[in-house]
C-alpha positions, 0 to 999 in steps of 0.5 A, a space after each residue: 602111615 600107622 592109620 592104614 595098618 589097622 585096616 590092613 590087619 583087619 582085612 587079613 584077619 579073614 581066613 579066606 582073604 588071608 589065603 588069597 594074600 598068601 597065594 599072591 605072595 607065593 606067586 610074586 612078582 607074577 600078576 595073576 588073573 582073578 579066575 586063576 586065583 578062584 580055581 586054585 583056592 576053590 572059591 566062587 568067582 563072585 566071592 573071589 572078586 569081593 575078597 580081591 576088592 577088600 585087599 585092593 581097598 586096603 592097599 595090599 594088592 594092585 589091579 591091572 586090566 589085560 584084555 578081558 582079565 583083571 590081574 592082581 599082584 602083591 603091592 610089596 611096598 605096602 606089605 613092607 611098610 606094614 611089617 616095618 611099623 609092626 616090628 620096628 615101631 610097635 615091637 621096638 625092633 626087638 631082636 627076638 621078634 625081628 630076627 626071623 625077617 632079618 635083612 642081614 647077610 646070607 649064611 654060607 652052607 658048607 662053602 657052597 649054596 644048596 638050591 632047590 627047584 620045584 615044579 609039580 611033575 619034576 619031569 621037565 622044568 625043574 629038571 632043566 633048572 637043576 641040570 643047568 645050575 649044576 652044569 654052569 656053576 658046580 663050584 658054587 652051588 649044589 643043585 636039586 629038584 623035586 616035584 609036589 606030584 612027580 610022575 614015575 619018569 622024566 619027560 622024553 623031550 626034556 631028556 633029549 634036550 639035555 642030551 643035545 646040550 651035552 648034559 649027562 642025564 644018567 643020575 636024573 630022576 623024578 622025586 617028591 619034595 618029601 625026599 628033600 625035607 626032614 632029617 638027613 635032608 640038605 638045608 637049602 639056602 634057596 628054593 625056587 618054584 618054576 611052575 605056577 601050579 607048584 607055587 599055588 600050593 600051600 607048602 610047609 615052610 622050609 627049615 633054615 629060612 631059605 631065600 625063595 623065589 618064583 620063576 614060573 613059566 609055561 609048561 612045555 609038557 602041555 604044548 600041542 601040535 607036531 613033534 617039532 612044535 613040541 620040541 620047540 616048546 621044550 627048547 624055549 623053556 630050557 632057554 628061558 631057564 638058562 637065562 635066569 639061572 645064568 643071572 642068578 649064578 653071576 650074583 655076588 651073593 656074599 656082597 648082598 644083604 637078604 633084602 637086596 638079594 630077594 629083590 634081585 631074585 624077584 627081578 630075575 623072575 619077572 617074565 621077559 617082554 613077550 614071555 608069559 608065565 
């Protein structure tokens, strides 16, 4: 086992290969096309292929063909093995070193969990997620949403969907993630990205080490066609998010350690059959 660790560390020692690895970690459990990775990181496709080949050879990522595309994902078992060796064997499990990746219980926050949903525009998907969680489990969760590059107003189709569901939209607005970080901001227990573009961005780490997850799904704002077809795209996005959030809200969080909770959240985030991310 340990003989593989030097190769993996050496592979991650290259700054651009490390950037690819970090992006795939943020997108886990997604399988991401090599071309999308190249565009997101501003790397030539041929160079990206070289980096991905090195990560694959080190056993850190998996490769799968889908039509004409090659899709890549983190090999989480290999990553866990690498850190197990580093922290439990090399560092002898020292608590001052290992505590940041502790698999212990999730601490309660004022008896309710603070949950943040992030997308780029904060005009539809993250607004849906915030509204759904606030509607179905207000006694257990404080729900928030924000965008990395929010617009000035919410998407009118998204607002209409929420109104049709009987959800009050008067307090909803698009906001930047900076409003929910720093002094005076809530300390989040969970942070979810609900669009691939937001997950692709290298955001700073959140204070308090919240459990994170990526629940990417197609952007209904990008839907084309008739107004009826556009409205359907928003309804489908709402339905997909509602299904995931209902599964999340039903979890007995206090009964799960951090590792089990993370695995469950990753499972919830995997696209259903026939659903693209």
